[in-house]
NULO-999823 format. One record per atom (N, C-alpha, C): residue number from 1; residue in one letter; atom name; z, y, x. Coordinates in steps of 0.1 Angstrom, whole numbers, plus 2048, in hexadecimal, padded with zeros to 3 digits. Example, Ala and Ser with C-alpha at 12.3 -4.5 7.8 and 13.67 -1.06 7.14 Angstrom:
<nodes>
k, r, a, z, y, x
1, A, N, 84E, 7C7, 884
1, A, CA, 84E, 7D3, 87B
1, A, C, 84E, 7DF, 884
2, S, N, 847, 7EA, 880
2, S, CA, 847, 7F5, 889
2, S, C, 84F, 800, 881
</nodes>
This chain:
<nodes>
k, r, a, z, y, x
1, X, N, E93, D7F, 25A
1, X, CA, E91, D72, 25F
1, X, C, E84, D6C, 25A
2, X, N, E7D, D66, 262
2, X, CA, E70, D5F, 25F
2, X, C, E72, D50, 260
3, X, N, E6F, D49, 255
3, X, CA, E71, D3B, 254
3, X, C, E64, D35, 24F
4, X, N, E5F, D2A, 256
4, X, CA, E53, D24, 252
4, X, C, E55, D1B, 246
5, X, N, E4E, D1D, 23B
5, X, CA, E4F, D16, 22F
5, X, C, E45, D0B, 22D
6, X, N, E38, D0E, 231
6, X, CA, E2E, D04, 22E
6, X, C, E22, D07, 237
7, X, N, E19, CFD, 239
7, X, CA, E0D, CFE, 240
7, X, C, E02, CFA, 237
8, X, N, DF7, D02, 237
8, X, CA, DEB, CFE, 22F
8, X, C, DE0, CFD, 23A
9, X, N, DDB, CF1, 23C
9, X, CA, DD2, CEE, 247
9, X, C, DC7, CE5, 243
10, X, N, DC0, CE8, 238
10, X, CA, DB5, CE0, 234
10, X, C, DA9, CE4, 23C
11, X, N, DA1, CDA, 240
11, X, CA, D96, CDC, 249
11, X, C, D8A, CE2, 242
12, X, N, D87, CDE, 236
12, X, CA, D7B, CE2, 22E
12, X, C, D7D, CF0, 228
13, X, N, D74, CF9, 22B
13, X, CA, D75, D07, 226
13, X, C, D83, D0D, 229
14, X, N, D88, D0A, 235
14, X, CA, D96, D0D, 238
14, X, C, D9A, D1C, 236
15, X, N, D92, D25, 23A
15, X, CA, D96, D33, 239
15, X, C, D9A, D37, 22A
16, X, N, D91, D34, 221
16, X, CA, D93, D38, 213
16, X, C, D9D, D2F, 20C
17, X, N, D9B, D22, 20D
17, X, CA, DA3, D18, 207
17, X, C, DB2, D19, 20B
18, X, N, DB5, D19, 218
18, X, CA, DC2, D1A, 21D
18, X, C, DC9, D27, 219
19, X, N, DC2, D32, 219
19, X, CA, DC8, D3F, 216
19, X, C, DCB, D3F, 207
20, X, N, DC2, D3A, 1FE
20, X, CA, DC5, D3A, 1F0
20, X, C, DD1, D31, 1ED
21, X, N, DD2, D26, 1F3
21, X, CA, DDD, D1D, 1F0
21, X, C, DEA, D23, 1F5
22, X, N, DEA, D29, 201
22, X, CA, DF6, D2F, 206
22, X, C, DFA, D3B, 1FC
23, X, N, DF1, D43, 1F8
23, X, CA, DF5, D4E, 1EF
23, X, C, DFA, D49, 1E2
24, X, N, DF5, D3E, 1DC
24, X, CA, DFA, D38, 1D0
24, X, C, E08, D33, 1D2
25, X, N, E0B, D2C, 1DD
25, X, CA, E18, D28, 1E0
25, X, C, E22, D33, 1E2
26, X, N, E1E, D3D, 1EA
26, X, CA, E27, D49, 1EC
26, X, C, E2A, D50, 1DE
27, X, N, E20, D51, 1D6
27, X, CA, E23, D57, 1C8
27, X, C, E2C, D4F, 1C0
28, X, N, E2A, D41, 1C0
28, X, CA, E33, D39, 1B9
28, X, C, E41, D39, 1BE
29, X, N, E43, D39, 1CB
29, X, CA, E50, D39, 1D1
29, X, C, E57, D46, 1CD
30, X, N, E50, D51, 1CE
30, X, CA, E57, D5E, 1CB
30, X, C, E59, D61, 1BD
31, X, N, E53, D59, 1B4
31, X, CA, E55, D5B, 1A5
31, X, C, E60, D53, 19F
32, X, N, E67, D4C, 1A8
32, X, CA, E73, D44, 1A3
32, X, C, E7E, D4D, 1A0
33, X, N, E86, D4A, 195
33, X, CA, E91, D52, 191
33, X, C, E9B, D53, 19D
34, X, N, EA0, D5E, 19F
34, X, CA, EAA, D61, 1A9
34, X, C, EA5, D62, 1B7
35, X, N, E98, D61, 1BA
35, X, CA, E93, D62, 1C7
35, X, C, E92, D70, 1CB
36, X, N, E98, D74, 1D6
36, X, CA, E97, D81, 1DB
36, X, C, E91, D83, 1E9
37, X, N, E8C, D78, 1EE
37, X, CA, E85, D78, 1FB
37, X, C, E76, D7A, 1F9
38, X, N, E6F, D7E, 204
38, X, CA, E61, D80, 204
38, X, C, E5A, D75, 20A
39, X, N, E4F, D70, 204
39, X, CA, E47, D66, 20A
39, X, C, E39, D6C, 20D
40, X, N, E33, D68, 218
40, X, CA, E25, D6D, 21B
40, X, C, E1E, D62, 223
41, X, N, E11, D64, 225
41, X, CA, E08, D5B, 22C
41, X, C, E04, D62, 239
42, X, N, E03, D5A, 243
42, X, CA, DFE, D5E, 250
42, X, C, DF2, D56, 254
43, X, N, DE8, D5C, 25A
43, X, CA, DDC, D55, 25E
43, X, C, DDF, D4E, 26C
44, X, N, DD9, D42, 26D
44, X, CA, DDA, D3B, 27A
44, X, C, DE6, D31, 27A
45, X, N, DE7, D2A, 285
45, X, CA, DF2, D20, 286
45, X, C, DFF, D27, 287
46, X, N, E09, D1F, 283
46, X, CA, E17, D24, 283
46, X, C, E1C, D26, 291
47, X, N, E22, D31, 294
47, X, CA, E28, D34, 2A1
47, X, C, E36, D3A, 29F
48, X, N, E3F, D35, 2A7
48, X, CA, E4D, D3B, 2A6
48, X, C, E4E, D48, 2AB
</nodes>
């Protein structure tokens, strides 16, 4: 199952800034005790 968790959409230096913040969030989510799901980042706008 794929569920949208967050959007990182800063305009300034967007490619690097948004990707770095997304990766930090994904890492923090997955490092929580008891978490067994996988978090990842996708480039571009969210699409169902």
